[in-house]
C-alpha positions in Angstrom: -9.5 -5.1 20.8 -6.0 -5.7 19.6 -5.7 -5.4 15.8 -3.1 -8.0 14.8 0.2 -6.7 13.5 1.3 -8.3 10.3 4.9 -7.7 9.3 5.5 -10.7 7.0 8.0 -8.8 4.9 10.6 -8.6 7.7 9.8 -11.8 9.5 12.5 -14.5 9.1 10.7 -17.5 10.8 11.0 -20.9 9.7 8.3 -23.5 9.1 9.0 -27.0 10.3 6.8 -30.1 10.4 6.8 -33.7 9.4 3.5 -33.4 7.4 2.8 -37.1 7.3 -0.1 -36.4 4.9 -1.9 -38.4 2.3 -3.6 -36.8 -0.7 -6.9 -37.7 0.9 -5.8 -35.8 4.1 -4.9 -32.7 2.1 -8.2 -32.9 0.1 -10.1 -33.1 3.4 -8.2 -30.0 4.7 -9.2 -28.3 1.5 -12.9 -28.9 1.8 -12.6 -28.0 5.5 -11.2 -24.6 4.5 -13.8 -24.2 1.9 -16.7 -24.9 4.3 -15.2 -22.8 7.1 -14.8 -19.7 4.6 -18.4 -20.1 3.4 -20.0 -20.7 6.8 -18.0 -18.2 8.9 -16.1 -15.7 6.6 -18.3 -15.0 3.6 -17.1 -11.4 4.0 -13.9 -12.5 2.3 -15.8 -12.5 -1.0 -15.1 -8.9 -1.4 -12.5 -8.7 -4.2 -13.2 -12.1 -5.7 -16.5 -13.9 -6.2 -17.5 -17.0 -4.4 -17.9 -18.9 -7.7 -14.4 -18.1 -9.0 -12.9 -19.0 -5.6 -14.8 -22.3 -5.5 -13.6 -23.1 -9.0 -10.0 -22.6 -7.8 -10.7 -24.9 -4.8 -12.1 -27.7 -7.0 -9.1 -27.4 -9.4 -6.7 -27.8 -6.5 -8.8 -30.7 -5.1 -8.4 -32.6 -8.3 -4.7 -31.8 -8.6 -3.6 -32.7 -5.2 -2.6 -36.2 -5.9 -0.1 -34.9 -8.5 1.8 -32.5 -6.1 4.3 -32.8 -3.4 3.7 -31.3 0.0 5.7 -28.0 -0.7 3.6 -27.4 -3.9 0.5 -28.2 -2.0 1.3 -25.7 0.7 2.1 -23.2 -2.0 -1.2 -23.8 -3.7 -3.1 -23.3 -0.2 -1.2 -20.2 0.1 -2.3 -18.9 -3.4 -5.8 -19.9 -2.6 -6.0 -17.7 0.5 -4.1 -15.0 -1.3 -6.8 -14.8 -3.9 -9.0 -12.9 -1.5 -6.6 -9.9 -1.8 -7.1 -8.9 1.8 -3.7 -8.1 3.4 -4.4 -9.6 6.7 -5.8 -12.8 5.3 -3.1 -15.4 4.6 -1.8 -18.8 5.3 0.2 -18.6 8.6 3.6 -19.8 7.3 5.2 -18.9 10.7 3.0 -20.9 13.1 4.4 -24.2 11.7 7.8 -23.3 13.3 6.4 -24.7 16.6 6.3 -28.2 15.1 9.1 -30.7 15.5 10.9 -32.2 12.5 13.1 -31.1 9.6 12.7 -27.7 8.1 10.1 -27.6 5.3 11.0 -24.1 4.2 14.5 -22.5 4.3 15.7 -19.1 3.4 18.5 -17.6 1.6 20.2 -15.2 3.8 19.3 -11.9 1.9 16.9 -9.2 2.3 15.7 -7.6 -0.9 14.2 -4.2 -1.5 12.5 -2.9 -4.5 13.7 0.7 -4.9 12.4 3.2 -7.6 15.3 2.1 -9.9 14.9 -1.8 -9.4 15.4 -4.7 -7.0 18.5 -4.6 -4.9 20.1 -6.6 -2.0 19.6 -4.4 0.9 21.3 -6.8 3.5 22.9 -10.2 3.7 24.5 -12.5 6.1 28.3 -11.8 6.6 29.4 -14.6 4.3 27.7 -12.9 1.4 28.9 -9.5 2.3 30.3 -8.9 -1.3 26.8 -8.9 -2.8 25.3 -6.3 -0.6 24.2 -3.3 -2.8 24.0 -5.4 -6.0 21.1 -4.9 -8.4 19.2 -8.1 -9.1 19.0 -8.8 -12.9 17.8 -12.4 -12.8 16.6 -15.0 -10.3 16.9 -18.6 -11.3 15.6 -19.0 -14.9 13.7 -15.6 -14.9 14.4 -12.0 -15.3 13.6 -10.0 -12.2 10.3 -8.7 -13.5 9.3 -12.2 -14.5 10.3 -13.7 -11.2 8.2 -11.1 -9.4 5.2 -11.9 -11.6 5.7 -15.7 -11.0 5.7 -15.1 -7.1 2.7 -12.8 -7.3 0.0 -15.4 -6.8 1.5 -16.4 -3.4 1.5 -13.0 -1.9 -1.3 -11.6 0.2 -1.8 -7.9 -0.8 -4.5 -5.3 -1.4 -2.6 -3.0 -3.8 0.6 -2.7 -5.7 2.5 -1.1 -2.8 1.4 -4.0 -0.7 2.8 -6.4 -3.3 6.1 -4.3 -3.5 6.4 -4.7 0.3 5.2 -8.4 0.9 6.8 -10.0 -2.1 10.3 -9.4 -0.9 9.9 -12.1 1.9 8.5 -14.6 -0.6 11.5 -14.1 -3.0 13.9 -15.3 -0.2 12.1 -18.7 0.3 13.7 -21.2 -2.2 11.1 -23.8 -1.9 8.5 -21.2 -3.2 10.8 -20.2 -6.0 11.1 -23.9 -7.1 7.3 -24.4 -6.7 6.7 -21.4 -9.1 9.3 -22.6 -11.7 11.6 -19.9 -10.9 14.5 -22.2 -9.8 15.2 -26.0 -10.3 16.4 -26.7 -6.7 15.0 -25.8 -3.2 18.4 -25.8 -1.7 20.2 -23.4 -4.2 19.3 -20.1 -5.7 21.3 -18.7 -8.6 21.0 -15.0 -8.8 22.5 -12.7 -11.4 23.7 -9.5 -10.1 25.3 -6.3 -11.2 27.5 -4.1 -9.1 29.9 -1.4 -10.0 29.5 -2.3 -13.7 30.4 -5.9 -13.2 27.8 -8.7 -13.7 27.9 -12.0 -12.1 25.8 -15.0 -11.0 26.1 -16.1 -7.4 24.5 -19.4 -6.2 23.1 -18.8 -2.8 22.7 -21.8 -0.4 19.5 -21.9 1.7 19.7 -22.7 5.3 17.5 -22.6 8.4 17.9 -19.1 10.1 16.5 -18.7 13.6 13.3 -17.0 14.5 14.0 -13.3 13.9 11.2 -10.8 13.8 11.6 -7.1 13.1 9.0 -5.1 15.0 10.1 -1.7 13.6 11.1 -3.0 10.1 14.5 -1.4 10.8 16.2 -4.1 12.8 18.5 -6.8 11.1 19.6 -10.2 12.1 22.9 -10.1 14.3 25.9 -10.1 12.1 24.2 -9.0 8.9 25.7 -6.3 6.6 23.8 -3.4 5.3 24.2 -1.5 1.9 24.8 2.0 3.0 27.6 4.2 3.9 28.2 4.5 7.5 29.4 8.1 7.8 25.9 9.3 8.9 22.6 7.7 9.9 19.5 9.2 8.3 16.7 10.1 10.8 14.4 7.4 9.8 17.0 4.7 10.6 18.2 6.2 14.0 17.7 3.8 17.0 16.2 1.0 14.9 14.9 -1.0 17.8 13.0 2.0 19.3 9.2 1.9 18.6 9.4 5.7 18.5 12.1 8.3 18.0 12.1 12.1 18.2 14.7 14.8 17.2 14.7 18.5 16.8 16.3 19.9 13.7 17.2 23.4 14.8 18.5 24.7 11.5 15.0 24.2 10.0 13.0 24.5 13.1 11.5 21.1 12.3 10.5 18.4 14.8 10.9 14.9 13.4 9.0 12.1 15.0 9.2 8.4 13.8 6.4 6.2 15.0 7.1 2.7 13.8 4.7 0.4 15.7 1.3 1.2 17.2 2.1 -0.5 20.4 3.3 0.6 23.7 6.9 -0.2 24.3 6.8 -1.6 27.8 6.3 1.4 30.1 7.2 3.8 27.2 3.6 4.5 26.2 2.3 6.1 23.0 0.2 8.5 25.2 3.3 9.7 27.2 5.5 10.0 24.0 3.0 12.3 22.2 2.4 14.3 25.4 6.0 15.0 25.5 6.0 15.9 21.8 3.3 18.5 22.3 5.0 19.9 25.3 8.2 20.3 23.3 6.4 21.9 20.5 4.8 24.4 22.9 8.1 25.2 24.6 10.3 25.6 21.5 10.4 27.4 18.2 8.9 24.5 16.1 7.7 25.7 12.7 7.1 22.2 11.2 6.2 18.8 12.5 7.1 15.6 10.5 5.3 12.4 11.6 7.0 9.5 10.0 4.9 6.3 9.8 6.4 4.8 6.6 7.6 1.8 8.5 4.5 1.3 10.7 3.0 -2.1 10.0 0.2 -1.7 12.6 -0.7 -2.7 16.1 -3.5 -1.7 18.4 -6.0 0.7 16.8 -7.2 2.0 20.2 -3.8 3.5 20.8 -4.2 6.0 17.9 -6.4 8.4 19.9 -3.6 10.2 21.9 -1.8 10.8 18.7 -4.8 12.4 16.9 -5.8 14.4 19.9 -2.3 15.6 20.5 -1.9 17.0 17.0 -5.5 18.5 16.9 -4.8 20.5 20.3 -1.6 21.9 18.9 -2.9 24.9 17.0 0.7 26.0 16.5 1.5 23.1 14.2 -1.9 21.9 12.9 -1.9 24.1 10.0 -1.4 23.6 6.1 2.2 23.6 5.4 3.3 22.9 8.9 2.3 19.3 9.5 3.6 16.6 7.3 3.1 12.9 7.6 5.5 10.4 5.7 3.7 7.2 4.5 4.8 4.2 2.5 4.4 0.7 1.5 4.7 -0.6 5.0 1.9 1.7 6.3 -0.7 -0.9 7.1 -3.4 -2.1 9.4 -3.7 0.2 12.5 -1.3 2.6 10.8 -3.7 2.8 7.8 -6.4 3.8 10.4 -4.2 6.5 11.8 -3.8 7.8 8.3 -7.6 7.9 7.9 -8.0 9.9 10.9 -5.2 12.3 10.2 -6.9 12.9 6.9 -10.3 13.5 8.5 -9.3 15.6 11.5 -6.0 17.5 10.8 -4.3 19.7 8.2 -1.9 17.1 7.3 0.1 16.9 4.0 1.1 13.3 3.2 4.5 12.7 1.7 6.2 9.6 0.3 4.6 6.5 -1.4 1.0 5.2 -1.2 0.0 3.1 1.8 -0.3 -0.8 1.4 -4.0 -1.0 2.4 -7.3 0.2 1.3 -8.7 3.1 3.2 -11.6 0.9 4.4 -10.7 -2.7 4.9 -11.2 -6.1 6.5 -8.7 -6.4 9.3 -8.7 -8.5 12.5 -8.2 -12.2 11.9 -9.2 -15.5 13.5 -6.9 -18.5 13.1 -8.5 -21.6 11.6 -6.4 -24.7 12.0 -6.9 -27.4 9.2 -7.6 -30.7 11.0 -5.2 -33.0 9.2 -2.1 -31.0 8.3 -2.5 -28.4 11.2 -1.8 -25.7 8.6 -3.2 -22.5 9.9 -5.2 -19.8 8.0 -5.6 -16.3 9.4 -8.9 -15.1 8.1 -10.2 -11.6 8.5 -13.6 -11.1 9.9 -13.8 -7.3 11.1 -14.6 -4.4 8.8 -12.8 -1.2 9.6 -14.5 1.8 8.1 -12.9 5.1 9.1 -13.9 7.0 6.0 -17.1 7.3 3.9 -18.7 4.0 2.8 -18.4 5.2 -0.8 -14.7 5.7 -0.6 -13.3 2.8 -2.6 -9.6 4.0 -2.7 -7.1 1.1 -2.7 -4.6 3.2 -0.8 -4.0 6.7 0.7 -1.8 8.5 -1.8 0.6 11.3 -0.8 0.2 14.8 -2.0 3.9 15.0 -2.4 5.4 12.0 -4.1 8.8 10.9 -2.8 10.3 7.5 -3.8 13.7 6.3 -2.7 16.3 5.1 -5.3 19.1 2.8 -4.3 21.5 5.7 -4.6 19.4 7.7 -2.1 19.5 4.8 0.3 23.2 4.1 0.0 24.0 7.8 0.5 21.8 8.1 3.5 19.6 10.5 1.7 15.9 10.8 2.3 13.7 12.1 -0.6 10.6 12.4 1.7 12.4 14.8 4.0 13.7 16.6 1.0 10.2 17.0 -0.3 9.2 18.5 3.2 12.0 21.0 3.2 11.4 22.0 -0.3 7.7 22.4 0.1 6.4 25.8 -0.4 2.8 26.7 0.4 1.6 25.8 -3.0 -2.1 26.6 -3.8 -4.2 23.4 -3.5 -6.0 22.2 -6.6 -9.6 23.0 -5.7 -9.2 26.3 -4.0 -6.8 27.4 -6.7 -9.3 26.5 -9.5 -12.2 28.1 -7.6 -10.3 31.4 -7.2 -9.3 31.6 -10.8 -12.8 30.8 -12.1 -14.5 33.3 -9.7 -12.3 35.9 -11.3 -13.3 34.8 -14.8 -9.9 33.5 -15.6 -10.9 30.3 -17.3 -7.8 29.9 -19.4 -5.6 30.5 -16.5 -7.6 27.8 -14.6 -6.9 25.3 -17.2 -3.3 26.0 -17.2 -3.2 25.8 -13.4 -5.0 22.4 -13.5 -2.7 21.1 -16.3 0.5 22.2 -14.5 -0.7 20.6 -11.3 -1.4 17.4 -13.2 2.1 17.3 -14.8 4.0 18.1 -11.6 5.7 14.9 -10.8 5.2 15.6 -7.1 1.5 14.9 -7.6 1.9 11.7 -9.7 0.3 9.4 -7.0 -2.8 11.8 -6.8 -3.8 11.7 -10.5 -6.4 8.9 -9.8 -8.1 11.3 -7.5 -7.9 14.4 -9.6 -10.7 13.9 -11.9 -13.0 12.8 -9.1 -12.1 15.9 -7.0 -12.7 18.3 -9.8 -16.0 16.5 -10.6 -17.2 16.7 -7.1 -16.5 20.3 -6.8 -18.2 21.0 -10.0 -21.4 19.3 -8.8 -21.2 21.3 -5.6 -21.2 24.5 -7.8 -24.0 23.3 -9.8 -26.1 22.6 -6.8 -25.2 26.1 -5.3 -26.1 27.0 -8.1 -23.1 28.5 -9.8 -23.7 27.1 -13.2 -21.0 28.9 -15.1 -18.3 27.9 -12.6 -19.6 24.3 -12.7 -19.6 24.2 -16.4 -16.0 25.6 -16.5 -14.9 22.8 -14.1 -16.5 20.1 -16.1 -14.9 21.5 -19.1 -11.4 21.4 -17.4 -12.0 17.7 -16.6 -12.6 16.9 -20.4 -9.4 18.6 -21.3 -7.4 17.0 -18.6 -8.9 13.5 -19.0 -10.1 13.4 -22.6 -10.7 9.6 -22.6 -13.0 9.6 -19.7 -16.6 9.1 -20.7 -17.7 10.2 -17.2 -16.1 13.6 -17.8 -18.1 14.2 -21.0 -21.3 12.9 -19.4 -20.9 15.3 -16.4 -20.0 18.2 -18.8 -23.2 17.4 -20.7 -25.3 17.5 -17.7 -24.0 20.9 -16.8 -25.3 22.2 -20.3 -28.6 20.5 -19.8 -29.0 22.4 -16.4 -28.2 25.7 -18.3 -30.9 24.8 -20.8 -28.3 24.5 -23.6 -29.8 21.3 -25.0 -27.9 21.1 -28.3 -24.6 21.2 -26.5 -25.9 18.7 -23.8 -26.7 16.3 -26.6 -23.4 16.8 -28.3 -21.4 15.9 -25.2 -23.7 13.0 -24.2 -23.0 11.5 -27.6 -19.3 11.9 -27.1 -19.6 10.1 -23.6 -21.5 7.2 -25.4 -18.6 7.1 -28.0 -16.1 6.6 -25.4 -18.0 4.1 -23.2 -19.9 2.1 -25.9 -22.2 -0.2 -24.0 -21.1 0.7 -20.4 -23.0 2.3 -17.5 -22.0 5.9 -18.4 -23.2 5.3 -22.1 -26.5 3.9 -20.7 -27.0 7.0 -18.7 -26.1 9.3 -21.5 -28.6 7.6 -23.8 -31.4 8.0 -21.2 -30.5 11.7 -20.7 -30.6 12.4 -24.4 -34.1 10.6 -24.7 -35.3 12.9 -21.8 -34.0 16.1 -23.6 -35.7 15.2 -26.8 -38.9 14.4 -25.0 -38.8 17.6 -23.1 -38.6 15.8 -19.7 -35.2 16.7 -18.5 -36.4 19.6 -16.1 
């Protein structure tokens, strides 16, 4: 089964149609969509409740007579985006097959949200002078406010997904007008700063032919990019190639970019990765870097030869030798590849978090609304590569590496720098275990605190407490009660506002028959959670201790 590739952020299609629609016709389409979702896609009520979504439907139904067709389509787009399932969206591109005047145009710019702000990454030749400018304001709104205004239209699952997908919506002037960012659908005033100079440029929208970027690296013909041309970074070489490989002799590193999980004609994924393994076997390769930061998906069933090739390479499938660069475009079948790498290999992830939940609803069916012919792509298939209890919104890199505009302009790659600067640091849990076994509790706390404060680990902080907590419970069941107690204590020091940390710490004292200490920390958990679930559990445990029923 082919898992649909969604690369909305770099697709420059147009929507054209006559839309001879009455308010009653739009209202009929709305009820059709509502009934279809409830009867065939109730799985979509995953991040939002059916009652909340139905209320939004009813509000739109009543408001349709007051809206023009562009605002109505914008409202349909918002309605489907409420599911916060990345694949599930109004298909703004399918309408390009209709005849008639363009309903949506585009300003000929490509934006990118760098670590230091929003910049113009590429532009049509006639706007060459603005390439590399930082965006201060769009229409009436400061950049941050404009992004917040466009947010309801964007189908995304996490913040990285929004950072990626929102760039497309910012270039559609009709949407900017619908969201109150601009006054006109034909002109977009943008305030920019470049080389210390600030100016406002009015961009004229126009139809641009159907250009689709498979790798996320191609640009429309004649467009200008914001970077120096003296060198080309690895990740941008051969932009139209689905895959690219280069051996870096000075560092004995094999770099592999895998940008689309599809075969490129007779250039198959299987043959490419077979060649990769043969090269590793025959040459002095000390590190492998698999770069999937630009991979927006494809066919899940083509992932197998990638995984098996890496597993079979004992030479490279070792901690500190195999790195995978991920980012905000790592989505769909690429997310499943990330999941399988996490499960089966010794990979170290580098870069930015992925743009999809680790378990997610993917494959879509297209539902065509009867009157407007507007199409909705609705997800129906649950992809679960990891534990059913794993609720992570993304896969976060062990080594954080975000790109600034200056990095991009100078053709520097922070992700590759992080790989080359990596030393075989001690992982969090093994490091703590070694120190606690040696009775070095103070050193263990310092080690954990240093790990937390290291900016390279900033994307993994949401997992740190859970990882320590899980290891502590493993020790408690072993039973290694002193080590478990020490780990729970470390969590209370690292995350002092966490009710769960104190609840777990109290439980370890209870298992050590230190009831006074247990009650003390259960009460601290209650104070931090008030009437929540953790407080409820702590109250029950205190009652059991006082009634002598905790054993």
